[in-house]
C-alpha positions as CSV (number, residue, x, y, z in Angstrom):
1,M,-14.1,-29.0,22.2
2,K,-11.1,-30.1,20.9
3,I,-9.5,-26.8,19.2
4,L,-6.6,-27.5,16.9
5,Q,-3.9,-24.4,17.4
6,I,-1.6,-24.3,14.6
7,N,1.3,-21.6,14.3
8,K,5.0,-22.3,12.9
9,F,6.7,-21.2,16.1
10,F,6.3,-23.1,19.0
11,Y,7.7,-20.7,21.5
12,L,8.1,-16.9,22.9
13,M,9.5,-15.6,19.0
14,G,7.6,-12.3,19.4
15,G,4.0,-10.9,19.8
16,G,1.9,-13.3,17.6
17,E,3.1,-16.3,19.9
18,R,2.1,-14.6,23.3
19,Y,-1.1,-14.4,21.7
20,F,-1.0,-18.4,20.5
21,F,0.4,-19.3,24.0
22,E,-2.0,-17.3,26.1
23,V,-4.9,-18.2,23.9
24,S,-4.6,-22.2,24.1
25,K,-4.4,-21.1,27.8
26,L,-7.4,-19.6,28.1
27,L,-9.6,-22.4,25.8
28,K,-7.6,-25.1,28.3
29,N,-9.0,-23.2,31.4
30,H,-12.3,-23.4,30.3
31,G,-12.2,-27.2,29.6
32,H,-11.3,-27.1,26.1
33,E,-9.0,-29.6,24.8
34,V,-5.9,-28.1,22.7
35,I,-4.3,-29.8,20.2
36,F,-1.1,-28.5,18.4
37,F,0.6,-28.1,15.1
38,S,4.2,-26.3,14.5
39,M,7.5,-26.7,13.2
40,K,10.1,-28.8,15.0
41,N,12.9,-26.5,16.9
42,K,15.4,-26.9,19.8
43,K,14.3,-23.8,21.1
44,N,10.1,-25.1,21.7
45,N,8.4,-25.5,24.9
46,F,7.1,-29.0,25.3
47,S,4.3,-30.5,23.5
48,E,3.1,-33.9,23.2
49,Y,2.0,-33.5,19.5
50,E,5.9,-32.7,18.8
51,K,6.2,-35.9,16.4
52,Y,3.6,-34.6,14.4
53,F,5.4,-31.1,13.4
54,V,6.9,-30.1,10.7
55,D,10.7,-30.1,10.4
56,Y,12.7,-27.4,10.9
57,L,13.6,-24.6,8.6
58,D,15.3,-21.7,8.7
59,F,14.7,-19.5,6.2
60,T,17.0,-16.6,7.4
61,K,20.0,-18.7,7.1
62,I,19.4,-19.5,3.6
63,K,21.2,-18.7,0.2
64,L,18.5,-18.3,-2.0
65,S,19.9,-19.0,-5.7
66,F,18.2,-19.9,-9.1
67,S,19.9,-23.4,-8.3
68,N,18.6,-23.7,-4.8
69,F,14.5,-23.6,-5.4
70,Q,13.9,-27.1,-2.9
71,P,13.2,-24.3,-0.1
72,A,11.1,-22.0,-1.9
73,G,9.0,-24.9,-2.7
74,R,8.1,-25.5,0.8
75,A,6.7,-22.0,1.3
76,F,4.2,-22.3,-2.0
77,Y,2.6,-25.6,-1.1
78,S,4.2,-28.4,1.7
79,L,3.4,-31.5,0.8
80,E,4.8,-32.3,4.6
81,A,2.7,-30.4,6.3
82,R,-0.2,-31.7,4.5
83,K,0.6,-35.5,5.2
84,K,1.7,-34.6,8.9
85,I,-1.5,-33.0,10.0
86,N,-3.5,-35.2,7.9
87,K,-2.1,-38.0,10.6
88,L,-2.6,-35.5,13.2
89,I,-6.1,-34.9,12.3
90,K,-7.3,-38.7,12.3
91,E,-5.7,-39.5,15.3
92,T,-7.1,-36.7,17.5
93,K,-9.8,-35.5,15.8
94,P,-10.0,-31.8,16.4
95,D,-13.4,-30.2,16.2
96,V,-12.3,-26.9,14.8
97,A,-8.8,-25.7,13.9
98,H,-7.5,-21.8,14.8
99,I,-4.9,-20.7,12.5
100,H,-2.2,-18.3,13.5
101,N,1.1,-17.8,11.4
102,I,2.1,-20.4,9.0
103,D,3.6,-18.8,6.5
104,H,6.4,-20.1,4.5
105,Q,7.7,-22.9,7.0
106,I,4.1,-24.5,6.8
107,S,2.7,-23.1,4.2
108,P,-1.6,-22.9,3.7
109,S,-1.1,-26.3,2.0
110,I,-2.9,-27.8,5.0
111,L,-6.2,-25.9,4.7
112,H,-6.8,-28.3,1.9
113,V,-6.7,-31.6,4.6
114,L,-8.8,-29.4,6.8
115,K,-11.3,-28.6,4.7
116,K,-11.3,-32.7,3.5
117,H,-12.0,-33.7,7.0
118,K,-14.9,-30.8,7.2
119,I,-13.4,-29.1,10.2
120,P,-14.0,-25.3,10.4
121,V,-11.1,-22.9,10.4
122,V,-11.0,-19.5,11.7
123,M,-7.6,-17.4,11.1
124,T,-6.5,-14.3,13.1
125,L,-4.8,-12.0,11.3
126,H,-1.7,-11.2,13.2
127,H,-0.3,-8.9,10.5
128,Y,-1.1,-8.1,6.5
129,K,0.8,-10.8,4.6
130,L,-2.8,-11.9,3.0
131,I,-2.8,-8.8,1.1
132,C,0.6,-7.6,1.4
133,P,3.4,-9.6,-0.3
134,N,6.2,-7.9,2.8
135,Y,3.7,-8.3,5.9
136,Y,3.4,-4.7,6.6
137,L,1.8,-2.5,4.1
138,F,4.8,-0.3,4.4
139,N,8.1,0.2,2.8
140,N,9.9,2.9,4.2
141,R,6.6,4.7,4.2
142,V,2.8,3.5,4.3
143,C,2.6,1.8,0.8
144,E,-0.6,0.3,-1.1
145,K,1.0,-0.4,-4.3
146,C,-0.2,-4.4,-4.4
147,K,-3.4,-3.5,-4.2
148,K,-5.7,-5.2,-6.6
149,Y,-3.4,-8.0,-7.1
150,K,-0.7,-6.2,-8.2
151,Y,1.8,-8.0,-6.6
152,Y,4.7,-7.5,-9.2
153,N,5.5,-4.0,-7.2
154,C,7.3,-6.2,-4.7
155,I,9.8,-7.4,-7.5
156,L,10.1,-3.6,-8.9
157,N,10.5,-2.6,-5.0
158,K,12.7,-5.2,-4.1
159,C,10.7,-5.7,-0.7
160,I,11.7,-8.8,0.6
161,K,15.0,-8.8,2.1
162,N,16.0,-6.0,-0.6
163,S,16.4,-8.8,-3.1
164,Y,14.8,-9.4,-6.6
165,L,15.0,-12.9,-5.9
166,A,13.7,-13.0,-2.9
167,S,11.3,-10.5,-3.7
168,L,10.4,-12.6,-7.1
169,L,9.7,-15.9,-4.6
170,V,7.0,-14.0,-2.2
171,C,5.3,-12.5,-5.4
172,L,5.2,-15.5,-7.1
173,E,3.8,-17.5,-3.7
174,M,1.2,-14.8,-3.4
175,Y,0.2,-15.2,-7.5
176,F,0.1,-19.0,-6.7
177,H,-2.4,-18.9,-3.4
178,K,-4.5,-16.4,-5.4
179,A,-4.9,-18.8,-8.0
180,L,-6.0,-21.6,-6.0
181,K,-8.1,-19.4,-4.0
182,I,-6.5,-21.4,-0.9
183,Y,-7.6,-18.6,1.6
184,K,-10.9,-17.7,0.5
185,K,-12.2,-20.8,-0.4
186,N,-11.0,-23.0,3.1
187,V,-11.1,-20.0,5.7
188,D,-14.7,-19.9,7.5
189,I,-13.8,-16.6,9.8
190,F,-10.9,-13.9,10.1
191,I,-10.3,-12.3,13.1
192,S,-8.4,-8.9,12.7
193,P,-7.4,-7.3,15.5
194,S,-8.4,-3.6,14.4
195,Q,-11.3,-2.2,12.4
196,F,-8.4,-0.5,10.2
197,M,-7.0,-4.0,9.7
198,K,-10.2,-5.1,8.6
199,D,-10.9,-2.3,6.6
200,K,-7.0,-2.7,4.5
201,C,-8.0,-6.3,4.2
202,V,-11.7,-5.4,2.4
203,E,-10.4,-2.4,0.4
204,F,-7.8,-5.0,-1.0
205,G,-10.4,-8.1,-1.5
206,I,-10.9,-9.8,0.8
207,D,-14.6,-10.4,1.6
208,A,-16.2,-8.1,4.7
209,K,-19.1,-10.7,5.7
210,K,-16.2,-13.6,6.6
211,I,-13.8,-11.0,8.9
212,I,-14.6,-10.2,12.5
213,V,-13.0,-7.6,14.8
């Protein structure tokens, strides 16, 4: 089987990347062909598919302003990612896609391409970004203020970088993706690392039938 593994970092950035690489290794050891889609970076491990990777972008070094919204546009919906993954799919013809962390640098725009090519999509939930703008359901204390799609609380509490502007952008991103129903319509199965995470995702509106632990 040809399996397309997708993650925005292609080096050992954290636990999510450790899982991404270890699962890929395990799949290869079981005789599957693993194809990669990610973001270019000087720190990256070698990949024969790097020419398809999206260009490097470090949001931590970008000074957001009302006159500099271009990087934010990529977080909402990356046309570059759509174009490049479409080329990769045409070249490699994967049977299934396994998505990990794609927020901001890649964006869920790729889901529309995967759907167009009728490729089943599995997504591992490494954090709470689908239901919480700041990823963690935590803002100095456990926080569930964005339940029932009340993402505007992210702005009121400056949940992103303690900044109204950064919080506004992520809030708008959340509402934009919800309006498109981009995850609901294009992800077949979500993999949750714990029953607790599954329960929280269901509380916040994700279909329980689409989540496995």
